[in-house]
C-alpha positions as CSV (number, residue, x, y, z in Angstrom):
1,M,9.9,-6.2,0.5
2,L,7.6,-7.8,4.2
3,M,10.4,-9.9,6.1
4,I,9.5,-12.7,8.3
5,L,12.6,-13.6,10.5
6,R,12.8,-16.8,11.9
7,N,15.4,-17.8,14.4
8,K,14.9,-21.7,14.3
9,K,12.4,-23.7,12.5
10,I,9.1,-23.3,14.5
11,S,8.3,-27.3,15.9
12,I,4.4,-28.6,15.4
13,K,4.9,-29.3,19.3
14,A,6.0,-26.0,20.2
15,E,2.9,-24.1,22.5
16,S,3.6,-20.7,21.1
17,V,5.8,-18.9,17.9
18,E,7.0,-16.1,17.7
19,L,7.8,-14.4,14.4
20,S,9.0,-10.7,13.8
21,V,7.8,-9.0,10.8
22,S,9.1,-5.8,9.2
23,F,7.9,-3.4,6.3
24,G,9.4,-0.8,4.8
25,V,8.9,1.6,2.1
26,P,8.9,-1.4,-1.3
27,D,6.1,-2.5,0.9
28,V,4.4,0.8,1.0
29,R,5.3,1.6,-2.9
30,E,3.4,-2.4,-4.0
31,W,0.1,-0.7,-1.3
32,V,-0.3,2.4,-3.4
33,R,0.1,-0.1,-7.1
34,L,-2.2,-2.4,-5.6
35,Y,-5.1,0.8,-4.5
36,A,-3.9,1.9,-8.3
37,S,-4.9,-1.4,-9.9
38,A,-8.2,-1.5,-8.0
39,L,-9.4,1.6,-8.9
40,T,-8.6,0.8,-12.6
41,H,-10.0,-2.4,-12.4
42,G,-6.1,-3.5,-14.0
43,R,-7.5,-1.9,-17.3
44,E,-4.5,0.8,-18.6
45,E,-7.5,3.1,-20.3
46,N,-8.7,3.5,-16.8
47,I,-4.7,5.4,-15.6
48,V,-6.2,8.2,-16.6
49,W,-9.3,8.9,-14.9
50,A,-7.3,7.3,-11.8
51,K,-4.8,10.1,-11.6
52,N,-7.2,12.9,-11.9
53,E,-9.5,10.7,-9.0
54,A,-9.3,12.3,-5.3
55,I,-8.2,10.5,-2.7
56,T,-7.9,10.8,1.0
57,E,-6.5,9.5,4.2
58,I,-9.0,7.7,5.2
59,D,-10.0,6.4,1.7
60,M,-6.3,4.1,1.3
61,R,-5.8,3.6,4.9
62,Y,-9.7,1.9,5.2
63,F,-7.9,-0.1,1.7
64,F,-4.3,-0.7,3.3
65,E,-6.7,-2.4,6.3
66,H,-8.9,-4.4,4.8
67,H,-6.8,-5.7,1.7
68,G,-6.3,-9.3,2.1
69,N,-2.5,-8.8,0.4
70,I,-1.5,-6.1,2.4
71,L,-2.6,-5.9,6.2
72,L,-6.1,-8.0,6.5
73,A,-4.5,-10.6,7.9
74,L,-3.4,-8.6,11.4
75,P,-5.4,-8.0,14.1
76,E,-7.6,-4.5,14.1
77,K,-5.1,-2.5,16.8
78,W,-2.2,-3.0,14.2
79,R,-3.8,-2.8,11.0
80,S,-5.1,0.4,11.9
81,Q,-1.3,1.9,13.3
82,L,0.6,0.1,10.5
83,S,-1.7,1.7,7.6
84,A,-1.5,5.5,9.7
85,W,2.6,4.3,8.7
86,G,1.9,3.2,5.4
87,W,0.2,6.1,4.4
88,A,2.4,8.9,6.3
89,T,5.0,6.8,3.8
90,A,2.8,7.0,0.4
91,V,2.6,10.6,0.7
92,R,6.6,11.1,2.4
93,E,7.3,9.0,-0.1
94,K,5.5,11.0,-3.0
95,F,3.5,7.6,-3.9
96,V,0.7,9.9,-3.4
97,E,0.4,13.6,-3.5
98,P,-1.8,17.1,-2.1
99,S,-3.9,18.4,-4.0
100,A,-2.4,21.5,-6.0
101,T,-5.8,23.6,-5.0
102,P,-6.7,25.6,-1.9
103,N,-10.3,24.1,-1.8
104,G,-8.1,20.5,-1.7
105,K,-6.2,20.7,1.4
106,N,-7.6,16.8,2.3
107,E,-7.9,15.6,-1.2
108,Y,-4.5,13.3,-2.6
109,Y,-3.8,11.9,-6.4
110,L,-1.8,9.4,-6.9
111,S,1.6,9.6,-8.3
112,D,2.7,8.6,-11.9
113,S,4.3,6.2,-9.7
114,A,1.6,3.9,-8.4
115,F,0.9,3.5,-12.6
116,V,4.7,1.4,-13.2
117,K,4.5,-1.9,-13.9
118,R,6.5,-4.3,-12.0
119,G,9.4,-6.5,-13.7
120,R,11.5,-5.9,-16.9
121,P,9.7,-3.7,-19.6
122,K,8.9,-6.4,-22.8
123,N,11.0,-6.6,-26.0
124,S,9.4,-4.4,-28.6
């Protein structure tokens, strides 16, 4: 989860303010879920299509950098570096998986974990 650390309260009279921001694997999992949700437009009937839609590193990194709930609020220099880290983490944690075909070496597919809903399941 995104963690913002602050040792003391922020004074409105301060000349400057420092924050420590930390991202982890759960954040990247959520970023990938946001990407999957954008692909499906939040509609369950589009999941099969989205699972079979090839994506690239460029596609996903652009999404991470330009989505308002991910990295958009940060300066471009940091967005670029963080999106590279996010992509590497998504691949390492198998949130996206490489194409199995020899011609698709730069293509990836969203794993099933990208479509798992957060929270407790509804009672049947």
